[in-house]
N, CA, C, O and the ligand as a Tripos MOL2 file, in Angstrom:
@<TRIPOS>MOLECULE
protein
  281   279    71     0     0
PROTEIN
NO_CHARGES

@<TRIPOS>ATOM
      1 N           5.0890  -17.7730   58.9550 N.3       1 MET1
      2 CA          4.7630  -19.1030   58.5170 C.3       1 MET1
      3 C           5.3130  -19.3960   57.1190 C.2       1 MET1
      4 O           5.8500  -20.4670   56.8380 O.2       1 MET1
      5 N           5.1470  -18.3670   56.2410 N.am      2 GLY2
      6 CA          5.5990  -18.5170   54.8750 C.3       2 GLY2
      7 C           7.1180  -18.6290   54.7970 C.2       2 GLY2
      8 O           7.6350  -19.2900   53.8960 O.2       2 GLY2
      9 N           7.8560  -17.9890   55.7340 N.am      3 SER3
     10 CA          9.3020  -18.0190   55.6810 C.3       3 SER3
     11 C           9.8780  -19.2200   56.3440 C.2       3 SER3
     12 O          11.0760  -19.4790   56.2320 O.2       3 SER3
     13 N           9.0470  -19.9730   57.0410 N.am      4 MET4
     14 CA          9.4910  -21.1750   57.7280 C.3       4 MET4
     15 C           9.9970  -22.2210   56.6640 C.2       4 MET4
     16 O           9.4110  -22.4000   55.5970 O.2       4 MET4
     17 N          11.0300  -22.8350   57.0100 N.am      5 THR5
     18 CA         11.5410  -23.9510   56.1370 C.3       5 THR5
     19 C          10.8750  -25.2320   56.5750 C.2       5 THR5
     20 O          10.7740  -25.5520   57.7600 O.2       5 THR5
     21 N          10.4340  -25.9360   55.5860 N.am      6 SER6
     22 CA          9.7490  -27.3170   55.8470 C.3       6 SER6
     23 C          10.6520  -28.3670   55.3920 C.2       6 SER6
     24 O          11.4480  -28.1850   54.4710 O.2       6 SER6
     25 N          10.5290  -29.5210   56.0620 N.am      7 CYS7
     26 CA         11.3030  -30.6720   55.6510 C.3       7 CYS7
     27 C          10.7610  -31.1320   54.2810 C.2       7 CYS7
     28 O           9.5510  -31.2270   54.0760 O.2       7 CYS7
     29 N          11.6960  -31.4130   53.3510 N.am      8 TRP8
     30 CA         11.2920  -31.8360   51.9870 C.3       8 TRP8
     31 C          10.7710  -33.2720   51.9430 C.2       8 TRP8
     32 O          10.1890  -33.7020   50.9470 O.2       8 TRP8
     33 N          10.9840  -33.9850   53.0040 N.am      9 ALA9
     34 CA         10.5380  -35.3890   53.0760 C.3       9 ALA9
     35 C           9.2770  -35.5600   53.7520 C.2       9 ALA9
     36 O           8.4410  -36.3230   53.2680 O.2       9 ALA9
     37 N           9.0260  -34.8610   54.9360 N.am     10 CYS10
     38 CA          7.7750  -35.1400   55.6490 C.3      10 CYS10
     39 C           7.0620  -33.8180   55.8860 C.2      10 CYS10
     40 O           6.0230  -33.8070   56.5460 O.2      10 CYS10
     41 N           7.6020  -32.6490   55.3490 N.am     11 GLU11
     42 CA          6.9770  -31.3690   55.5170 C.3      11 GLU11
     43 C           6.7470  -30.8300   56.8690 C.2      11 GLU11
     44 O           5.9190  -29.9460   57.0880 O.2      11 GLU11
     45 N           7.5070  -31.3860   57.8000 N.am     12 THR12
     46 CA          7.5150  -30.8320   59.1700 C.3      12 THR12
     47 C           8.2070  -29.4800   59.1880 C.2      12 THR12
     48 O           9.2910  -29.3410   58.6230 O.2      12 THR12
     49 N           7.5900  -28.4490   59.8430 N.am     13 GLU13
     50 CA          8.2910  -27.1550   59.9240 C.3      13 GLU13
     51 C           9.5470  -27.3030   60.7210 C.2      13 GLU13
     52 O           9.5890  -27.9330   61.7770 O.2      13 GLU13
     53 N          10.6110  -26.6730   60.1530 N.am     14 LEU14
     54 CA         11.9540  -26.8210   60.7490 C.3      14 LEU14
     55 C          12.4620  -25.4660   61.2680 C.2      14 LEU14
     56 O          12.1760  -24.4280   60.6720 O.2      14 LEU14
     57 N          13.1900  -25.4760   62.3430 N.am     15 ARG15
     58 CA         13.8260  -24.2780   62.8300 C.3      15 ARG15
     59 C          15.1140  -24.0880   62.0990 C.2      15 ARG15
     60 O          15.7560  -25.0730   61.7350 O.2      15 ARG15
     61 N          15.5450  -22.7980   61.8540 N.am     16 PRO16
     62 CA         16.6940  -22.5230   61.0770 C.3      16 PRO16
     63 C          17.9800  -23.2080   61.6050 C.2      16 PRO16
     64 O          18.8670  -23.5840   60.8380 O.2      16 PRO16
     65 N          18.0400  -23.3540   62.9480 N.am     17 GLU17
     66 CA         19.3030  -23.9110   63.5020 C.3      17 GLU17
     67 C          19.3440  -25.4470   63.4180 C.2      17 GLU17
     68 O          20.3730  -26.0370   63.7470 O.2      17 GLU17
     69 N          18.2900  -26.0930   62.9990 N.am     18 TRP18
     70 CA         18.2460  -27.5020   62.9260 C.3      18 TRP18
     71 C          19.0320  -28.0020   61.6910 C.2      18 TRP18
     72 O          18.8290  -27.4900   60.5900 O.2      18 TRP18
     73 N          19.9000  -28.9670   61.8620 N.am     19 LYS19
     74 CA         20.7370  -29.4650   60.7930 C.3      19 LYS19
     75 C          20.0270  -30.7220   60.0800 C.2      19 LYS19
     76 O          20.3250  -31.1090   58.9500 O.2      19 LYS19
     77 N          19.0830  -31.2810   60.8690 N.am     20 PHE20
     78 CA         18.3870  -32.4020   60.2770 C.3      20 PHE20
     79 C          16.9160  -32.3400   60.8640 C.2      20 PHE20
     80 O          16.6940  -31.7310   61.9110 O.2      20 PHE20
     81 N          15.9540  -32.9680   60.1810 N.am     21 CYS21
     82 CA         14.6480  -33.0030   60.6130 C.3      21 CYS21
     83 C          14.4410  -33.8580   61.8400 C.2      21 CYS21
     84 O          14.8120  -35.0310   61.8640 O.2      21 CYS21
     85 N          13.8430  -33.2610   62.8640 N.am     22 VAL22
     86 CA         13.6030  -34.0070   64.1790 C.3      22 VAL22
     87 C          12.5300  -35.0330   64.0850 C.2      22 VAL22
     88 O          12.3710  -35.8900   64.9540 O.2      22 VAL22
     89 N          11.7590  -34.9280   62.9610 N.am     23 HIS23
     90 CA         10.5800  -35.8580   62.8560 C.3      23 HIS23
     91 C          11.0320  -37.1300   62.0950 C.2      23 HIS23
     92 O          10.7920  -38.2470   62.5540 O.2      23 HIS23
     93 N          11.6890  -36.9460   60.9290 N.am     24 CYS24
     94 CA         12.0640  -38.1530   60.1620 C.3      24 CYS24
     95 C          13.5910  -38.3740   60.0330 C.2      24 CYS24
     96 O          14.0460  -39.4240   59.5790 O.2      24 CYS24
     97 N          14.3610  -37.3500   60.4460 N.am     25 GLY25
     98 CA         15.8110  -37.5270   60.5510 C.3      25 GLY25
     99 C          16.5850  -37.2530   59.2610 C.2      25 GLY25
    100 O          17.7920  -37.4920   59.2380 O.2      25 GLY25
    101 N          15.9330  -36.7450   58.1450 N.am     26 VAL26
    102 CA         16.6730  -36.4830   56.9600 C.3      26 VAL26
    103 C          17.4520  -35.1680   57.1140 C.2      26 VAL26
    104 O          17.0020  -34.2530   57.8030 O.2      26 VAL26
    105 N          18.6420  -35.0800   56.4580 N.am     27 PRO27
    106 CA         19.3850  -33.7940   56.5250 C.3      27 PRO27
    107 C          18.5520  -32.6760   55.9480 C.2      27 PRO27
    108 O          17.8390  -32.8580   54.9610 O.2      27 PRO27
    109 N          18.6520  -31.4580   56.6050 N.am     28 VAL28
    110 CA         17.9410  -30.2900   56.1670 C.3      28 VAL28
    111 C          18.6170  -29.6760   54.9650 C.2      28 VAL28
    112 O          19.8240  -29.4430   55.0360 O.2      28 VAL28
    113 N          17.9480  -29.3970   53.8770 N.am     29 GLU29
    114 CA         18.4700  -28.6450   52.7410 C.3      29 GLU29
    115 C          17.7580  -27.3290   52.6920 C.2      29 GLU29
    116 O          16.5470  -27.2650   52.8990 O.2      29 GLU29
    117 N          18.5040  -26.2580   52.4160 N.am     30 THR30
    118 CA         17.8840  -24.9700   52.2230 C.3      30 THR30
    119 C          17.1820  -24.9480   50.8610 C.2      30 THR30
    120 O          17.5050  -25.7570   49.9920 O.2      30 THR30
    121 N          16.2210  -24.0290   50.6630 N.am     31 GLU31
    122 CA         15.4800  -23.9460   49.4180 C.3      31 GLU31
    123 C          16.4800  -23.6460   48.2840 C.2      31 GLU31
    124 O          16.3340  -24.1960   47.1920 O.2      31 GLU31
    125 N          17.4390  -22.8340   48.5030 N.am     32 ALA32
    126 CA         18.4400  -22.4650   47.4920 C.3      32 ALA32
    127 C          19.1850  -23.6680   47.0450 C.2      32 ALA32
    128 O          19.4770  -23.8030   45.8570 O.2      32 ALA32
    129 N          19.4990  -24.5250   47.9170 N.am     33 ALA33
    130 CA         20.3210  -25.7400   47.5760 C.3      33 ALA33
    131 C          19.4200  -26.8010   46.9450 C.2      33 ALA33
    132 O          19.8910  -27.5890   46.1250 O.2      33 ALA33
    133 N          18.1580  -26.8380   47.3000 N.am     34 ALA34
    134 CA         17.2730  -27.8940   46.8130 C.3      34 ALA34
    135 C          16.6900  -27.5780   45.4960 C.2      34 ALA34
    136 O          16.4100  -28.4960   44.7260 O.2      34 ALA34
    137 N          16.4830  -26.3270   45.1780 N.am     35 THR35
    138 CA         15.7450  -25.9010   44.0090 C.3      35 THR35
    139 C          16.4530  -26.2610   42.6900 C.2      35 THR35
    140 O          15.7980  -26.7640   41.7770 O.2      35 THR35
    141 N          17.7780  -26.0160   42.5610 N.am     36 PRO36
    142 CA         18.4710  -26.3030   41.3220 C.3      36 PRO36
    143 C          18.3650  -27.7460   40.8840 C.2      36 PRO36
    144 O          18.2820  -28.0550   39.6960 O.2      36 PRO36
    145 N          18.3690  -28.6270   41.8830 N.am     37 ARG37
    146 CA         18.2700  -30.0610   41.5550 C.3      37 ARG37
    147 C          16.9790  -30.3840   40.9430 C.2      37 ARG37
    148 O          16.9000  -31.1900   40.0160 O.2      37 ARG37
    149 N          15.9020  -29.7400   41.4660 N.am     38 VAL38
    150 CA         14.5260  -29.9850   40.9300 C.3      38 VAL38
    151 C          14.4480  -29.3540   39.5020 C.2      38 VAL38
    152 O          13.8600  -29.9470   38.5970 O.2      38 VAL38
    153 N          15.0450  -28.1540   39.3170 N.am     39 ARG39
    154 CA         14.9080  -27.5210   38.0180 C.3      39 ARG39
    155 C          15.8060  -28.1860   36.9360 C.2      39 ARG39
    156 O          15.5280  -28.1240   35.7380 O.2      39 ARG39
    157 N          16.8950  -28.8220   37.4270 N.am     40 ALA40
    158 CA         17.7640  -29.4590   36.4970 C.3      40 ALA40
    159 C          17.1800  -30.7200   35.8700 C.2      40 ALA40
    160 O          17.5150  -31.1030   34.7480 O.2      40 ALA40
    161 N          16.2740  -31.3640   36.6560 N.am     41 ALA41
    162 CA         15.7130  -32.6010   36.1590 C.3      41 ALA41
    163 C          14.5510  -32.3830   35.2600 C.2      41 ALA41
    164 O          14.3990  -33.0790   34.2560 O.2      41 ALA41
    165 N          13.6860  -31.3900   35.6070 N.am     42 SER42
    166 CA         12.4530  -31.2950   34.8090 C.3      42 SER42
    167 C          12.5930  -30.8030   33.4000 C.2      42 SER42
    168 O          11.8430  -31.2840   32.5500 O.2      42 SER42
    169 N          13.4990  -29.8710   33.0540 N.am     43 PRO43
    170 CA         13.6550  -29.4760   31.6200 C.3      43 PRO43
    171 C          13.9940  -30.6180   30.7030 C.2      43 PRO43
    172 O          13.5060  -30.6980   29.5760 O.2      43 PRO43
    173 N          14.8660  -31.5340   31.2110 N.am     44 LEU44
    174 CA         15.2710  -32.7250   30.4200 C.3      44 LEU44
    175 C          13.9820  -33.6050   30.0860 C.2      44 LEU44
    176 O          13.7790  -34.0430   28.9530 O.2      44 LEU44
    177 N          13.1620  -33.8200   31.1220 N.am     45 ALA45
    178 CA         11.9910  -34.6020   30.9340 C.3      45 ALA45
    179 C          11.0310  -33.8780   29.9520 C.2      45 ALA45
    180 O          10.3750  -34.4860   29.1060 O.2      45 ALA45
    181 N          10.9990  -32.5190   30.1290 N.am     46 LEU46
    182 CA         10.0540  -31.6880   29.3080 C.3      46 LEU46
    183 C          10.5240  -31.7570   27.8460 C.2      46 LEU46
    184 O           9.6950  -31.9000   26.9470 O.2      46 LEU46
    185 N          11.8850  -31.6550   27.5840 N.am     47 PHE47
    186 CA         12.3750  -31.7340   26.2270 C.3      47 PHE47
    187 C          12.0500  -33.1430   25.6220 C.2      47 PHE47
    188 O          11.7760  -33.2450   24.4260 O.2      47 PHE47
    189 N          12.0820  -34.1780   26.4160 N.am     48 GLY48
    190 CA         11.7280  -35.4710   25.8900 C.3      48 GLY48
    191 C          10.2770  -35.5080   25.4020 C.2      48 GLY48
    192 O           9.9950  -36.0610   24.3390 O.2      48 GLY48
    193 N           9.3550  -34.9200   26.1750 N.am     49 TRP49
    194 CA          7.9610  -34.8860   25.7240 C.3      49 TRP49
    195 C           7.7190  -33.9790   24.5510 C.2      49 TRP49
    196 O           6.9010  -34.2750   23.6800 O.2      49 TRP49
    197 N           8.4490  -32.8460   24.5280 N.am     50 ILE50
    198 CA          8.3050  -31.8820   23.4110 C.3      50 ILE50
    199 C           8.7560  -32.5660   22.1170 C.2      50 ILE50
    200 O           8.0480  -32.5380   21.1100 O.2      50 ILE50
    201 N           9.9700  -33.1920   22.1610 N.am     51 PHE51
    202 CA         10.4690  -33.8000   20.9250 C.3      51 PHE51
    203 C           9.5290  -35.0220   20.5370 C.2      51 PHE51
    204 O           9.2990  -35.2570   19.3510 O.2      51 PHE51
    205 N           9.0250  -35.7480   21.4920 N.am     52 ALA52
    206 CA          8.1030  -36.8010   21.1360 C.3      52 ALA52
    207 C           6.8050  -36.2550   20.5180 C.2      52 ALA52
    208 O           6.2420  -36.8460   19.5970 O.2      52 ALA52
    209 N           6.3500  -35.1190   21.0460 N.am     53 GLY53
    210 CA          5.1120  -34.4740   20.4700 C.3      53 GLY53
    211 C           5.3990  -33.9690   19.1070 C.2      53 GLY53
    212 O           4.5630  -34.1490   18.2220 O.2      53 GLY53
    213 N           6.5630  -33.3230   18.8550 N.am     54 ILE54
    214 CA          6.9250  -32.8370   17.5770 C.3      54 ILE54
    215 C           7.0340  -33.9340   16.5420 C.2      54 ILE54
    216 O           6.5150  -33.8490   15.4290 O.2      54 ILE54
    217 N           7.7230  -34.9490   16.9620 N.am     55 GLY55
    218 CA          7.8960  -36.1040   16.0510 C.3      55 GLY55
    219 C           6.5750  -36.7710   15.6810 C.2      55 GLY55
    220 O           6.3900  -37.2040   14.5440 O.2      55 GLY55
    221 N           5.6720  -36.8510   16.6310 N.am     56 LEU56
    222 CA          4.3480  -37.4620   16.3910 C.3      56 LEU56
    223 C           3.5430  -36.5300   15.4430 C.2      56 LEU56
    224 O           2.9070  -37.0040   14.5020 O.2      56 LEU56
    225 N           3.5790  -35.2380   15.6960 N.am     57 ALA57
    226 CA          2.8480  -34.2560   14.8770 C.3      57 ALA57
    227 C           3.3940  -34.2280   13.4810 C.2      57 ALA57
    228 O           2.6380  -34.1000   12.5170 O.2      57 ALA57
    229 N           4.7480  -34.3510   13.3480 N.am     58 LEU58
    230 CA          5.4180  -34.3330   12.0470 C.3      58 LEU58
    231 C           4.9850  -35.5670   11.2200 C.2      58 LEU58
    232 O           4.6780  -35.4840   10.0310 O.2      58 LEU58
    233 N           4.9830  -36.7540   11.9540 N.am     59 ALA59
    234 CA          4.6210  -37.9800   11.2980 C.3      59 ALA59
    235 C           3.1690  -37.8900   10.7450 C.2      59 ALA59
    236 O           2.9000  -38.2710    9.6060 O.2      59 ALA59
    237 N           2.2630  -37.3810   11.5790 N.am     60 ILE60
    238 CA          0.8340  -37.2760   11.1830 C.3      60 ILE60
    239 C           0.7070  -36.3010    9.9790 C.2      60 ILE60
    240 O          -0.0350  -36.5570    9.0310 O.2      60 ILE60
    241 N           1.4480  -35.1900   10.0530 N.am     61 ALA61
    242 CA          1.4150  -34.1920    9.0240 C.3      61 ALA61
    243 C           1.8900  -34.7870    7.6490 C.2      61 ALA61
    244 O           1.3040  -34.5470    6.5940 O.2      61 ALA61
    245 N           2.9480  -35.5430    7.7490 N.am     62 LEU62
    246 CA          3.5150  -36.1460    6.4990 C.3      62 LEU62
    247 C           2.5020  -37.1770    5.9350 C.2      62 LEU62
    248 O           2.3320  -37.2460    4.7180 O.2      62 LEU62
    249 N           1.8380  -37.9640    6.7760 N.am     63 VAL63
    250 CA          0.8630  -38.8910    6.2940 C.3      63 VAL63
    251 C          -0.3250  -38.1860    5.6520 C.2      63 VAL63
    252 O          -0.8150  -38.5950    4.5990 O.2      63 VAL63
    253 N          -0.7880  -37.0950    6.3190 N.am     64 VAL64
    254 CA         -1.9200  -36.2900    5.7140 C.3      64 VAL64
    255 C          -1.5030  -35.7000    4.4470 C.2      64 VAL64
    256 O          -2.2770  -35.7560    3.4920 O.2      64 VAL64
    257 N          -0.2840  -35.1010    4.3260 N.am     65 ILE65
    258 CA          0.1640  -34.5100    3.0420 C.3      65 ILE65
    259 C           0.3370  -35.5990    1.9820 C.2      65 ILE65
    260 O           0.0230  -35.3570    0.8160 O.2      65 ILE65
    261 N           0.8220  -36.7830    2.3420 N.am     66 PHE66
    262 CA          0.9670  -37.8870    1.3910 C.3      66 PHE66
    263 C          -0.4030  -38.3300    0.8700 C.2      66 PHE66
    264 O          -0.5790  -38.5100   -0.3350 O.2      66 PHE66
    265 N          -1.3730  -38.5070    1.7740 N.am     67 LEU67
    266 CA         -2.7190  -38.9360    1.3770 C.3      67 LEU67
    267 C          -3.3860  -37.8450    0.5030 C.2      67 LEU67
    268 O          -4.0590  -38.1740   -0.4740 O.2      67 LEU67
    269 N          -3.2090  -36.5820    0.8400 N.am     68 ALA68
    270 CA         -3.8340  -35.4990    0.1070 C.3      68 ALA68
    271 C          -3.2830  -35.3610   -1.2470 C.2      68 ALA68
    272 O          -3.9730  -34.8840   -2.1490 O.2      68 ALA68
    273 N          -2.0430  -35.7650   -1.4420 N.am     69 SER69
    274 CA         -1.3860  -35.5510   -2.7200 C.3      69 SER69
    275 C          -1.7550  -36.6950   -3.6900 C.2      69 SER69
    276 O          -1.4160  -36.6090   -4.8700 O.2      69 SER69
    277 N          -2.4340  -37.7550   -3.2360 N.am     70 GLN70
    278 CA         -2.7470  -38.8440   -4.1390 C.3      70 GLN70
    279 C          -3.8040  -38.4560   -5.0950 C.2      70 GLN70
    280 O          -4.1980  -39.2590   -5.9400 O.2      70 GLN70
    281 ZN         11.2890  -34.6930   57.9510 Zn       71 ZN71
@<TRIPOS>BOND
     1     1     2 1
     2     2     3 1
     3     3     4 2
     4     3     5 am
     5     5     6 1
     6     6     7 1
     7     7     8 2
     8     7     9 am
     9     9    10 1
    10    10    11 1
    11    11    12 2
    12    11    13 am
    13    13    14 1
    14    14    15 1
    15    15    16 2
    16    15    17 am
    17    17    18 1
    18    18    19 1
    19    19    20 2
    20    19    21 am
    21    21    22 1
    22    22    23 1
    23    23    24 2
    24    23    25 am
    25    25    26 1
    26    26    27 1
    27    27    28 2
    28    27    29 am
    29    29    30 1
    30    30    31 1
    31    31    32 2
    32    31    33 am
    33    33    34 1
    34    34    35 1
    35    35    36 2
    36    35    37 am
    37    37    38 1
    38    38    39 1
    39    39    40 2
    40    39    41 am
    41    41    42 1
    42    42    43 1
    43    43    44 2
    44    43    45 am
    45    45    46 1
    46    46    47 1
    47    47    48 2
    48    47    49 am
    49    49    50 1
    50    50    51 1
    51    51    52 2
    52    51    53 am
    53    53    54 1
    54    54    55 1
    55    55    56 2
    56    55    57 am
    57    57    58 1
    58    58    59 1
    59    59    60 2
    60    59    61 am
    61    61    62 1
    62    62    63 1
    63    63    64 2
    64    63    65 am
    65    65    66 1
    66    66    67 1
    67    67    68 2
    68    67    69 am
    69    69    70 1
    70    70    71 1
    71    71    72 2
    72    71    73 am
    73    73    74 1
    74    74    75 1
    75    75    76 2
    76    75    77 am
    77    77    78 1
    78    78    79 1
    79    79    80 2
    80    79    81 am
    81    81    82 1
    82    82    83 1
    83    83    84 2
    84    83    85 am
    85    85    86 1
    86    86    87 1
    87    87    88 2
    88    87    89 am
    89    89    90 1
    90    90    91 1
    91    91    92 2
    92    91    93 am
    93    93    94 1
    94    94    95 1
    95    95    96 2
    96    95    97 am
    97    97    98 1
    98    98    99 1
    99    99   100 2
   100    99   101 am
   101   101   102 1
   102   102   103 1
   103   103   104 2
   104   103   105 am
   105   105   106 1
   106   106   107 1
   107   107   108 2
   108   107   109 am
   109   109   110 1
   110   110   111 1
   111   111   112 2
   112   111   113 am
   113   113   114 1
   114   114   115 1
   115   115   116 2
   116   115   117 am
   117   117   118 1
   118   118   119 1
   119   119   120 2
   120   119   121 am
   121   121   122 1
   122   122   123 1
   123   123   124 2
   124   123   125 am
   125   125   126 1
   126   126   127 1
   127   127   128 2
   128   127   129 am
   129   129   130 1
   130   130   131 1
   131   131   132 2
   132   131   133 am
   133   133   134 1
   134   134   135 1
   135   135   136 2
   136   135   137 am
   137   137   138 1
   138   138   139 1
   139   139   140 2
   140   139   141 am
   141   141   142 1
   142   142   143 1
   143   143   144 2
   144   143   145 am
   145   145   146 1
   146   146   147 1
   147   147   148 2
   148   147   149 am
   149   149   150 1
   150   150   151 1
   151   151   152 2
   152   151   153 am
   153   153   154 1
   154   154   155 1
   155   155   156 2
   156   155   157 am
   157   157   158 1
   158   158   159 1
   159   159   160 2
   160   159   161 am
   161   161   162 1
   162   162   163 1
   163   163   164 2
   164   163   165 am
   165   165   166 1
   166   166   167 1
   167   167   168 2
   168   167   169 am
   169   169   170 1
   170   170   171 1
   171   171   172 2
   172   171   173 am
   173   173   174 1
   174   174   175 1
   175   175   176 2
   176   175   177 am
   177   177   178 1
   178   178   179 1
   179   179   180 2
   180   179   181 am
   181   181   182 1
   182   182   183 1
   183   183   184 2
   184   183   185 am
   185   185   186 1
   186   186   187 1
   187   187   188 2
   188   187   189 am
   189   189   190 1
   190   190   191 1
   191   191   192 2
   192   191   193 am
   193   193   194 1
   194   194   195 1
   195   195   196 2
   196   195   197 am
   197   197   198 1
   198   198   199 1
   199   199   200 2
   200   199   201 am
   201   201   202 1
   202   202   203 1
   203   203   204 2
   204   203   205 am
   205   205   206 1
   206   206   207 1
   207   207   208 2
   208   207   209 am
   209   209   210 1
   210   210   211 1
   211   211   212 2
   212   211   213 am
   213   213   214 1
   214   214   215 1
   215   215   216 2
   216   215   217 am
   217   217   218 1
   218   218   219 1
   219   219   220 2
   220   219   221 am
   221   221   222 1
   222   222   223 1
   223   223   224 2
   224   223   225 am
   225   225   226 1
   226   226   227 1
   227   227   228 2
   228   227   229 am
   229   229   230 1
   230   230   231 1
   231   231   232 2
   232   231   233 am
   233   233   234 1
   234   234   235 1
   235   235   236 2
   236   235   237 am
   237   237   238 1
   238   238   239 1
   239   239   240 2
   240   239   241 am
   241   241   242 1
   242   242   243 1
   243   243   244 2
   244   243   245 am
   245   245   246 1
   246   246   247 1
   247   247   248 2
   248   247   249 am
   249   249   250 1
   250   250   251 1
   251   251   252 2
   252   251   253 am
   253   253   254 1
   254   254   255 1
   255   255   256 2
   256   255   257 am
   257   257   258 1
   258   258   259 1
   259   259   260 2
   260   259   261 am
   261   261   262 1
   262   262   263 1
   263   263   264 2
   264   263   265 am
   265   265   266 1
   266   266   267 1
   267   267   268 2
   268   267   269 am
   269   269   270 1
   270   270   271 1
   271   271   272 2
   272   271   273 am
   273   273   274 1
   274   274   275 1
   275   275   276 2
   276   275   277 am
   277   277   278 1
   278   278   279 1
   279   279   280 2
@<TRIPOS>SUBSTRUCTURE
     1 MET1         2 RESIDUE 1 A MET
     2 GLY2         6 RESIDUE 1 A GLY
     3 SER3        10 RESIDUE 1 A SER
     4 MET4        14 RESIDUE 1 A MET
     5 THR5        18 RESIDUE 1 A THR
     6 SER6        22 RESIDUE 1 A SER
     7 CYS7        26 RESIDUE 1 A CYS
     8 TRP8        30 RESIDUE 1 A TRP
     9 ALA9        34 RESIDUE 1 A ALA
    10 CYS10       38 RESIDUE 1 A CYS
    11 GLU11       42 RESIDUE 1 A GLU
    12 THR12       46 RESIDUE 1 A THR
    13 GLU13       50 RESIDUE 1 A GLU
    14 LEU14       54 RESIDUE 1 A LEU
    15 ARG15       58 RESIDUE 1 A ARG
    16 PRO16       62 RESIDUE 1 A PRO
    17 GLU17       66 RESIDUE 1 A GLU
    18 TRP18       70 RESIDUE 1 A TRP
    19 LYS19       74 RESIDUE 1 A LYS
    20 PHE20       78 RESIDUE 1 A PHE
    21 CYS21       82 RESIDUE 1 A CYS
    22 VAL22       86 RESIDUE 1 A VAL
    23 HIS23       90 RESIDUE 1 A HIS
    24 CYS24       94 RESIDUE 1 A CYS
    25 GLY25       98 RESIDUE 1 A GLY
    26 VAL26      102 RESIDUE 1 A VAL
    27 PRO27      106 RESIDUE 1 A PRO
    28 VAL28      110 RESIDUE 1 A VAL
    29 GLU29      114 RESIDUE 1 A GLU
    30 THR30      118 RESIDUE 1 A THR
    31 GLU31      122 RESIDUE 1 A GLU
    32 ALA32      126 RESIDUE 1 A ALA
    33 ALA33      130 RESIDUE 1 A ALA
    34 ALA34      134 RESIDUE 1 A ALA
    35 THR35      138 RESIDUE 1 A THR
    36 PRO36      142 RESIDUE 1 A PRO
    37 ARG37      146 RESIDUE 1 A ARG
    38 VAL38      150 RESIDUE 1 A VAL
    39 ARG39      154 RESIDUE 1 A ARG
    40 ALA40      158 RESIDUE 1 A ALA
    41 ALA41      162 RESIDUE 1 A ALA
    42 SER42      166 RESIDUE 1 A SER
    43 PRO43      170 RESIDUE 1 A PRO
    44 LEU44      174 RESIDUE 1 A LEU
    45 ALA45      178 RESIDUE 1 A ALA
    46 LEU46      182 RESIDUE 1 A LEU
    47 PHE47      186 RESIDUE 1 A PHE
    48 GLY48      190 RESIDUE 1 A GLY
    49 TRP49      194 RESIDUE 1 A TRP
    50 ILE50      198 RESIDUE 1 A ILE
    51 PHE51      202 RESIDUE 1 A PHE
    52 ALA52      206 RESIDUE 1 A ALA
    53 GLY53      210 RESIDUE 1 A GLY
    54 ILE54      214 RESIDUE 1 A ILE
    55 GLY55      218 RESIDUE 1 A GLY
    56 LEU56      222 RESIDUE 1 A LEU
    57 ALA57      226 RESIDUE 1 A ALA
    58 LEU58      230 RESIDUE 1 A LEU
    59 ALA59      234 RESIDUE 1 A ALA
    60 ILE60      238 RESIDUE 1 A ILE
    61 ALA61      242 RESIDUE 1 A ALA
    62 LEU62      246 RESIDUE 1 A LEU
    63 VAL63      250 RESIDUE 1 A VAL
    64 VAL64      254 RESIDUE 1 A VAL
    65 ILE65      258 RESIDUE 1 A ILE
    66 PHE66      262 RESIDUE 1 A PHE
    67 LEU67      266 RESIDUE 1 A LEU
    68 ALA68      270 RESIDUE 1 A ALA
    69 SER69      274 RESIDUE 1 A SER
    70 GLN70      278 RESIDUE 1 A GLN
    71 ZN71       281 GROUP 0 **** ****
């Protein structure tokens, strides 16, 4: 069951010989082909959040340092 491929759209279990999902009709992608696309998108979004967090922390730190130096 763990080695069975599931449809990425409707999660129906797919047979290896199937070229498309018999339930919803989307083309079947192997895990190897589908995984890089998912991993390529998430680091970019992650970098955006990291830089936003760093920028916010830096701004707060600068304000605290400025107020403490008065
Ligand atoms: Zn499907």
